C-alpha positions as CSV (number, residue, x, y, z in Angstrom):
1,M,112.4,80.1,117.4
2,P,113.7,83.4,118.8
3,Y,111.5,85.9,120.9
4,R,112.6,88.7,117.5
5,D,110.7,86.2,114.8
6,R,107.8,84.8,117.2
7,L,106.6,89.1,117.4
8,N,106.5,89.8,112.9
9,R,104.4,87.1,112.1
10,W,103.2,88.8,109.0
11,L,104.9,88.4,105.7
12,V,104.0,90.4,102.3
13,V,105.6,87.5,99.9
14,R,106.2,88.2,95.6
15,L,104.9,85.6,93.5
16,L,107.7,84.5,91.1
17,P,106.9,82.2,88.1
18,N,107.2,78.5,89.0
19,M,106.4,78.6,92.3
20,Q,109.4,80.6,94.0
21,R,108.2,82.8,95.6
22,I,110.2,85.9,98.2
23,V,109.6,87.3,101.2
24,V,109.1,91.1,101.2
25,A,108.8,92.6,104.5
26,R,108.2,90.8,108.0
27,C,104.9,92.5,109.5
28,R,104.5,92.8,113.6
29,N,100.5,92.5,113.0
30,R,97.8,92.2,109.6
31,S,97.0,95.9,109.0
32,D,100.4,96.9,109.3
33,A,101.2,94.2,106.7
34,D,98.0,94.8,104.3
35,G,99.3,99.1,103.7
36,Y,103.0,97.5,103.0
37,L,101.3,95.5,100.0
38,H,99.0,98.6,99.2
39,V,102.3,100.8,98.6
40,L,104.1,98.0,96.6
41,R,101.3,97.5,94.6
42,R,100.9,101.2,93.7
43,L,105.0,101.1,93.3
44,M,104.9,97.5,90.7
45,P,101.9,96.9,89.2
46,D,102.4,94.1,87.3
47,E,103.9,92.4,90.2
48,T,102.1,89.8,92.4
49,F,102.0,90.3,96.3
50,I,100.7,88.7,98.7
51,V,99.8,89.0,102.3
52,M,100.0,85.2,104.9
53,F,100.3,84.4,108.0
54,D,103.7,82.6,109.3
55,G,102.2,80.0,111.1
56,D,105.1,77.9,113.3
57,A,105.2,74.3,112.8
58,D,106.4,74.1,116.6
59,S,103.9,75.2,117.7
60,S,105.8,73.7,121.5
61,L,106.6,78.1,123.0
62,T,109.0,77.7,126.2
C-alpha cells in the first residue's frame, strides 16, 4: 500500500441497495470524517452514509 493511501484511513461510505457501497470521501482522522458525514446527511437526508476505518489486511510495513 502506498504511503499516500496509508494517510487517509477513515472512509465515508454511501450504502446502496443489494449490499453495494460507494466510497464518497477518505479522511486522515475520525473527526474530519464525522464532519463530512454530518454535511452529507444535511444535504442528502434520504441517503444512508456511514464512517468506517480502512484496515489493512497486509500488516507488513516496510
